[in-house]
C-alpha positions, 0 to 999 in steps of 0.5 A: 438409793436402790439403783445407786446401791445395786446398779451404780458401780457399773451404771454410773460414773464417767464410763457407765456400762451399756451407756446406762447411767442410773445416777439421776432420773434425767439420765435414766430417762435418757436410756441406754445404748439399747434405747429406753429403759423405763416406761413410767407406770409400766414396770413390765415394759421397763428393762430397768425393772425386768432385768433386775427382776430376772424376768429377761436376759441379761439378768442384773446384777450379773452373776448375783441373786435377784435383788429383794422384792421390796427393792424391786417394788421401789424401782 
């Protein structure tokens, strides 16, 4: 639900940005145009987490504040 709410409008649907589709675990595991985005049990090595936590650029969601920590903890 967090990814759908915070990321789904850009990273879902028929033309997900960066070829990253967060609409299902199988699609997240498939990664993006840049490669893997999630490393199980290792959030600090997972772009899905580090970009959403504003620890790396480009910060996600772009032009918006970091999502609340309670939601990041779910990611």
